[in-house]
C-alpha positions in Angstrom: -9.1 -50.5 32.8 -7.8 -53.5 32.6 -10.0 -56.3 30.4 -10.1 -59.8 32.0 -9.1 -62.4 30.0 -11.5 -66.1 29.5 -9.5 -68.9 30.1 -9.6 -71.4 27.3 -12.5 -74.4 28.1 -9.6 -76.9 27.9 -7.7 -75.2 31.1 -10.6 -75.1 32.8 -11.6 -78.8 32.6 -7.8 -79.4 33.7 -8.0 -77.2 36.6 -11.2 -79.2 37.4 -9.8 -82.4 36.8 -6.4 -81.2 39.7 -8.8 -80.0 41.8 -10.9 -83.4 42.5 -7.6 -85.8 42.7 -6.6 -83.6 44.7 -9.7 -83.4 46.7 -9.8 -87.8 46.9 -6.6 -87.2 49.5 -7.7 -84.1 51.2 -10.4 -86.2 52.0 -8.2 -89.2 53.8 -6.3 -87.6 56.0 -7.5 -87.2 59.8 -9.9 -83.6 60.3 -6.8 -83.4 63.0 -4.5 -83.1 60.3 -5.4 -81.2 57.9 -5.9 -78.0 61.0 -2.4 -79.0 61.1 -1.7 -78.2 57.7 -3.5 -75.2 57.4 -2.6 -74.1 60.7 1.3 -73.8 58.5 0.0 -72.7 55.5 -1.3 -69.8 58.0 2.2 -69.6 60.0 3.5 -69.6 56.7 1.6 -66.6 54.5 2.0 -64.5 58.0 6.2 -65.2 57.6 6.0 -64.5 53.5 3.2 -61.0 54.1 5.3 -58.2 52.7 6.7 -60.3 50.2 3.0 -61.8 49.0 2.1 -57.8 50.1 4.4 -56.9 47.3 3.4 -59.3 45.0 -0.6 -58.9 45.0 -0.3 -55.5 44.6 1.2 -55.1 42.0 -1.1 -58.3 40.5 -4.3 -56.3 41.4 -3.1 -53.6 41.4 -4.3 -52.3 44.6 -2.2 -49.7 47.2 -0.4 -52.1 49.3 -1.5 -50.7 52.7 -4.5 -52.1 51.4 -3.9 -56.0 50.4 -1.8 -55.5 53.9 -5.8 -54.5 55.7 -7.4 -56.4 53.7 -6.8 -59.1 51.8 -3.8 -61.1 53.6 -5.2 -60.6 56.5 -8.6 -62.3 55.5 -6.6 -65.1 53.9 -4.9 -65.4 57.4 -8.5 -65.1 59.3 -10.4 -68.4 56.3 -7.5 -70.1 57.4 -7.4 -70.7 60.7 -10.9 -70.7 61.2 
């Protein structure tokens, strides 16, 4: 079984700061444009689904079939919703 690691507090702080900074310009974009951006991301995920599936399978140790059926498809569905 693999052990999980904790991120250093400084890394967490940097991630939170980056997320907060990114939220400001994102909120300034009209909702329709945000929708177009998210749909473009869905398209990119679909176009690169095979590679993403292999990477996620390797990274998470899950069988490729499970990643295809669950992880990548769920990400696309969530963004499209």
